[in-house]
Structures are given as structure tokens and as C-alpha cells.
C-alpha positions, 0 to 999 in steps of 0.5 A, spaced: 485 515 514 478 515 510 474 515 516 478 520 520 483 517 525 479 518 532 473 514 529 478 508 526 481 508 532 475 507 536 472 502 531 478 498 531 479 498 538 472 495 539 473 490 533 480 487 536 476 486 542 470 482 538 475 479 534 479 476 540 472 473 543 470 470 536 477 467 535 477 463 541 470 460 538 472 460 531 477 463 527 473 462 521 467 466 524 472 472 526 475 473 520 468 473 517 466 478 521 473 482 520 471 482 512 464 484 513 466 490 518 472 492 513 467 492 507 461 495 511 466 501 513 469 502 506 462 502 503 460 507 509 466 512 506 464 511 499 459 506 495 463 507 489 470 505 492 466 499 495 464 497 488 471 499 485 474 494 490 469 488 489 470 489 482 477 488 483 476 482 487 472 479 482 477 480 477 482 476 481 477 471 482 476 470 474 484 471 474 485 465 478 480 460 475 483 462 468 490 461 471 488 454 474 485 453 467 491 454 463 497 453 468 502 454 462 499 461 462 499 463 469 504 468 470 502 473 465 495 472 466 496 474 473 499 480 471 492 482 468 491 483 476 494 490 474 488 492 469 484 494 476 489 500 475 485 503 469 479 506 473 484 510 477 488 513 472 482 515 468 480 519 474 487 522 474 486 524 467 479 526 467 481 530 473 486 534 469 482 536 463 478 543 464 473 541 458 470 536 463 468 539 469 461 536 470 464 529 469 470 531 474 465 533 479 461 527 478 467 522 479 470 526 485 463 525 489 458 529 487 452 528 492 457 522 495 461 523 501 468 527 500 472 521 500 475 520 493 472 514 489 479 511 487 483 512 494 487 506 496 487 503 488 494 502 487 495 499 494 489 494 493 490 492 486 498 490 488 495 486 494 490 483 490 495 481 485 500 478 491 495 474 494 493 471 487 500 469 486 501 466 493 494 462 492 497 460 485 503 458 488 500 454 493 495 451 489 488 454 492 485 460 494 483 462 501 478 468 500 477 470 507 485 471 509 485 475 502 479 479 503 481 480 510 487 484 508 484 487 502 478 490 507 483 492 513 481 499 513 487 502 517 492 499 511 487 500 506 489 507 503 497 507 504 499 501 508 505 496 507 504 491 501 502 484 503 498 478 500 494 474 504 499 471 508 498 476 515 491 474 515 491 466 515 489 463 521 495 459 522 499 466 522 495 469 527 497 469 534 492 465 539 495 470 545 497 477 545 503 477 550 503 484 555 510 485 551 507 485 544 501 489 546 506 495 549 510 495 543 504 496 539 501 501 543 508 505 543 508 504 535 501 507 535 503 513 539 509 514 535 505 513 528 500 518 530 505 524 532 509 522 526 503 523 522 498 528 525 504 532 529 511 532 526 509 532 518 504 537 518 509 542 522 514 540 517 509 542 511 507 549 515 514 550 515 515 549 508 509 553 506 512 559 510 520 559 507 518 565 502 522 564 495 529 564 492 534 559 491 535 557 498 528 557 501 526 553 495 532 547 496 530 548 504 523 546 502 525 540 498 528 537 504 522 539 508 517 536 504 521 530 503 522 529 511 514 531 512 513 525 506 517 520 510 513 522 517 507 522 513 508 515 510 511 512 516 507 514 521 501 511 517 504 505 516 506 504 523 498 505 525 496 500 521 502 495 523 500 497 530 492 496 529 493 489 526 498 487 532 492 488 537 488 483 532 494 478 533 496 480 526 503 481 523 504 486 518 511 487 514 515 493 517 515 498 512 521 503 514 527 502 517 531 509 518 532 511 511 535 517 512 541 514 515 542 510 508 549 512 505 547 510 498 541 510 493 541 502 494 541 502 501 536 507 501 531 503 497 533 497 503 530 502 508 524 506 505 517 503 503 521 496 504 514 492 502 514 495 495 522 494 495 520 486 497 515 486 491 520 489 486 525 484 488 520 478 488 516 480 482 519 484 478 527 484 478 529 477 480 524 474 475 527 479 469 534 477 471 533 470 471 531 470 464 536 475 461 542 475 465 541 483 465 541 486 472 542 493 470 537 493 466 532 489 470 532 494 476 532 500 471 526 497 468 523 495 474 522 502 477 520 505 471 514 499 472 513 502 479 513 509 477 507 508 472 504 503 478 503 510 482 500 514 477 501 513 469 503 520 468 509 523 466 512 526 472 512 518 475 515 515 469 520 521 470 521 518 477 521 511 475 527 513 470 531 517 475 531 512 481 532 506 476 538 510 472 541 511 479 540 504 482 543 501 475 549 506 476 550 504 483 550 497 481 556 497 477 559 504 476 562 507 470 569 508 469 569 515 470 
């Protein structure tokens, strides 16, 4: 949470009450309030981050206009949304250059708050792309649902991937049944425990394991488990807080460690990312080429570089892409 958990919870509990009051009067006013509040909170966390987000939104609006002007080129033009990742990756590259400490210190905050100015970049860039593609399919861009989704702070740095669909007025619940509120409260409690209790405990256990082969292997599994509780806990908090507004965000995890294959693992882990891969990378490639094994391999390389344009994530993409392509049609060995 870029404003801290307690403050975010307090603010969004208050905003949920105000949102529901306004919703009965004017859904447009309720969504506008949510957009203004989210943008304001991001600006308070870090003004540079707010400028970065604003620049990405303006860029997507320009791309939408270009796609409408040149409909025959809309597909490839929409992919230019990902140029918004350039500042994020430049910050990563500069951070690794010891010869530029002054510039690095300036980019990392300087006199600004300590929150990194590129936090959440990969997520709001991909969500802006999905929102653009949804708008092109429907023939109209609806700014309020898009902005509400992009500025919804609980899902801003690492929440599920979605476009403008969850925040459309027709998809937001008019009434919040007691059962739905109870489920949201339980998700909030479990997400909080996973993120702030279980994940730190696992990381602390890994840190105290010492050196050697067995402790190193144990560290790998402990840190991977910590990553799961960290990421799934954060996603659950975002999904739960959205539910108090009557908004349904996509589920992101479904007991991934019960998977019995790499294919099943990716059907259970970060499911909103898997849905993005299938919809916008894998299926279009297979339709054009008829090569599913090649398609899944290249898709995961692209997703690896979406995380970061670095060698470690290139190798991550190659590893998962190769494993999935082999699982799709195992060789005769």
C-alpha cells in the first residue's frame, strides 16, 4: 500500500460510504468523486507518480483518437500503449548505474516522499492498454470507468489486471447484500493476514536459514511461498475493498500450489495476467500462425519483459515459455 495499510483502509472505508450515498443520486457523480479522490491520493504519495499516470492516460487518449482515425491500423497502434513502460525501465537501468548517483537520487525521490515514482507502472500501463482495446471493440471510450479503475489505489501497485469493465455503472451493484459484505470482510481479513503476518514470517525464516545447499533450497521454497502470500494477500485486499463499493474485480489466485503441472499452475497463479496473455498475445498469434507452441513461448518472453526489460526477466520468460511449450506437446523421449 503506497499510503500504508491503516491509512488506505480508513480512507477507502470512508470513500465507500460516500460513494454509496452519491450512487443513489448520480452514478456519474459517484464515479467522478472516486476518480478525483484516487488521483489526489496518488499525487499526495508522489507528485511525479501522478504526472507519470496522467501522461499515460493522455497517451492512451491520443492512441484512441489515432485508432479511430486509422481503423485499419488500430491493432498495432493500440500496442503503442506499452511505450509508457519506457520511463519505468529507464529508472531501473539508471538505478543500476553507479556512475550516476546524483541522477539516481533525484529520480528516487530526493525531497519528494519516499514512494518510488514508478511504482505500479507495469500495472497501470497494461490496464490502460486493456481499457483502450475494450473501448475500440465497443466503438466508444468511457473516461470515467477507465480513470476510476486506473486510480483505484488498493489495486494500483499490484492488484488484479482489468480494463474499464468493473467500474462501468451497469456492472456496479446497486445494493450490497449482507452476505456479499461478509465475504468481502473475510477476504479483507485473510488478505491482511497473508500480506502482513504470514509473508513477513516466511521471509524472516528464510533469512535465518544460514548457508549451505539444503538451507539454500529451503530458502527458495520459503521465499516463493512468501511471494504467494504477499501477492495474493495484496490482491485479496484490493478485491475486498472494491467489493465495498459494489465493484467486482477479477480473482487473481486459486490455490496455485495444488497445481500438478506448469499449465495448471498458470491457470491458478496470477489469473488476471493469464487471461491477458490468452486474450491479447497467445490466441491472436495462434490465429495468425497456427503455431501454439511457438505462440506460448513468445508470449511469455513478452510478459517477462513486461515485468522488467532486464536479463533476469528475459530468462524468466524463456524458462516459463519453454516449459509451457514442452508441456503442450511433450517430445518423444
